[in-house]
N, C-alpha and C positions, 0 to 999 in steps of 0.2 A: 504493500500500500504506500509506504513512504520510501524515499531513496535512502541508501545505506548511510549517507553522510549525516542523517538526523540521529542525534543521540537519543537514547531511550527516554530520559526526562523531558527533552524537548518534544518528542513525538507524543508523549503522554499529555503534555500541556496543550498541544494543538488539538488532540482528541477531546480533552475536557472542554475547551472553548467551543469547538464545533458542536458538541453534544448539548451544551447549555444554551446555545443561541437558536432561537426559533425564527426561521425565515418565512416571511409573508409571501405567499405565492402571488405572482402577477395575474391580474384578471385575464380571462380568455378574451380573444377578439370578439367583438359583437357580431353575431351571425346575421346574415342578410337574407331577407325574404323577398324574392323577385316576384313582382305582380305585373302581368300584362293586361292593360286596359284597352278595350275596344268599344265600339258603339254597338251593342250595350252589354258587355260581359266582362268578367274577370277570369284570368287564368292564373291560379295560385295553388299552393299546397292545401290539401284537405286536413292535414294534421301537422301541428307544430309542437315543439317542446317548450314548456313554461320557462319564463325568464326574460331577460332583456334581449330585444331583437330590433333590427332595422328593417322597416318596410320600404321598399323602393318600387314606386309605380312608374311604369313606362307606358306612355299614352300613344297607342297606335291608331286611335280613332280620329275623327274629324271635329269632335267637340271637346270642351273642357271636361276633365274628370278628376275626382279625388277618391280617396279610400277612407271611409269612415268605419271604424271598428266598434261593433256593438257586442257587449257581453250579455248573454241571456241568462235569466234566472232559471233555477230548476223547474222543469215542466213547461218552459216557454219554447216555442218553435219559430221558424221563419215566418209563420203566419202571424205571430205576435207583433211583428213589425208593422202590420197593418193598423195596429192600435196606436202607433205613434201619431199624435195629433199636436201640431204646433201650438194649439190653444188649450192644451190640457197637460197635466203631469204625465211623465213616462209611466208605463206599466211597472208595477212594484218589482224591484229587484233588477231591472234592466239598467245597465250602465254604459254610457257613451265614453269610450276609451281614447278617442282621438285618432291620430294617424296622419299621413301626409295629405295636405290640402292641394289646391288647384295644380294640376299638371296640364300644361298646354298641349295641343295636338303636336305630336312629334317630339315632345319634351318629357321630362321626368320630374318627380317629386319624391322626397324621402323624409322619414321621421323615425325617431327611436322611441320605443315604448317598452314597458315592462308588463307582460301579460301573465296573470296567474292561470292555473288550470281552469278549464271550463268550456262551455259551448258558446260559439261566437258566430257572428255574421258580419261579413264585409259588404259594404254597400256604397253606392254613389247616389247622393240625393240632389245633385245639381240638375236643374231643369233644362230640357231641350228648348229650342226656340218656340215649340208649340205649347210650352208651359208644363209638360208632363215630366215629373222627376225621372231620372234615369233608372232608379230602383224599380219604378212601376213598369219599365220596359225590359226588366229582367236582369238589371245590373246588380245582382246580389250573389254572394258566395258564402255558403255555410262551411265552417271549419271548426276543428276541435283543438284545444291546447291541452296536452297531457303532462302529468308531473314529470319533472326531470328525474332520471335514475339516481338512486342513492349510491353514488360511487365516490371514489377519491377525487374525481374531477369536479365534483359538486363544489368543493371549496375554492375551485379555480374558475367559477362561473363568471360570465360577462356581467359588468355593472354599468349603470348609466354614467355617461361622462359628466364630470363636474362642470357646471355652467359658469361662464364669465359674465353673462347677462341673463336676467330673468325678466320675463314680461308677464305681468299679472293681468288677467282678464276679469273685469268687475262689471257690475250693473250700473253704468254702461260706459266703460272706458278701457283704454290700454295704458298700462303704467310700466315702462321699462325701468329696470333698476339702475341703468346707466345709459348715457347716449350711445347710439349705435354709430360706430366709426367704420371706415373702410378697412377691409382685412378679414382675417379668420375669426369666427366667433362660435362658441357653443351656447345656444340659447334655449333656456327652459321656459316653456309656455304653460302657465298654471291658471286654472280656472278658480279664482278666489271669490266668484260671485255666488248668487243663489239660484241663477238660471243656467241653462246650457249656453255655451259660447263657442265660437270658433275664432281663428285668426287667419285671415287671408293676407298674405304678405306679397306685394308686387313692386316691381321697379317701373316707375312711370316714364313714358316717352317724353322727350323734351317739350315743354310747354303744356303738358297734360296735368290734370289734377286728380286727387282721390275721387272726387265726385264724378269725373269723366269715366273712371273705371267702374264705379258703382252702377252707373247707367248702362255701360256696356255689358256688364255681367248679367244684368236683368234681361237685356235684349241684345245679344251679340250680333251686331251688324257693322260691316266695314272693318278697317284695320283696327286691331286692339290698341287701346291707349296705354297699355302697360303689359309687362311680361310677368306672369306669376313666377315667384322665386322659391318661396318656402312657406311654411305655415302649419297650423294644426287644424285638423278636422274637428267635428263637434265633440266637446268635452262636457261631461257631467260635472257638477260642482265638486271640487276637491281633486279632480283628475288633472294629469299633465302629460305633455309630449315634449321631447327634446329634438332640436334640429341643429345640425352642424352646417354653418354657412360661410361663404366667402363673398363679401360685399365689395362692390366697386363703387366709386363716388357717384352720386346722383340723388334724385328725388324718389322717395319710396312712399308707400301707403299701407296702413293697417286697416282692415275692415272686418266687420262681423255682419253677415247677411241673415242671421237667424231672427225669427220673430219673437216678440214678447208674448208669452202665453196669456198675459192679462188682457191685452188689447189688440194683439196681432200686428202691431207696428214693428218694422224691422229695427234691430238694435242700432244699425248705423244711423237711423233717423233720430235716435235718442242720444246721439253723441259718440257712438262706438265706431268712429272713423277718424283716422289720424294721419296726417301727412308729415313726413320728416325728411330732413336733408342728411345724407350720409357723406362725410368729408374725409 
């Protein structure tokens, strides 16, 4: 084990030090879940292992798509999704876990989530130009998250990256913990409100505003006034999603298109729309 030039006392000391020191294993790389989005379907695994994972949506369709992850309660099925009503509380036990938001046609979107074991549905709730949500056209995918095996590797499981910026979603505002600057960032998006929220994050074209994109998203006609970059799909209160971003200088916008269950008014109409300059 040791070279001959080590004396016995020195070798014994080295052994004692090495035995007494506990090394902390490095976290495993975050596994990536590839999702192919089309008009109107998802291609993705039917079974995943519980823990931290990155969902990457690649949009091969002609319309905007996102991946909204819904955890069903025991006894609920895909048919339970029909009970989701923007003007009423969610069915008991159903949790909106987030996921990657707007992926433009030919583009991609990615978000990191921590999923416990359970029964899930991935869906796209973005409406088509005819006003019908994509999920009503078949853009739903049922999948299961199974417990991770109890092995020695469990201590080396992937963990959520530590954020350098946190954006809190409230009723009805976006609050970054620090100004967003150009460069690399790990952003944790947390729903600290009492209602469901999302964060659509786009880079505006020169001369365009957050309001321009809000109008375009409701009725996509002509050249888009912004490019979707990152964001979080719908989150229940207390839930979060993490994104890793590389920002270039320019004007950006944060928006939430969800309706208030109390009056049906979109959150962005209540102030949940914010334009910011990244330098």
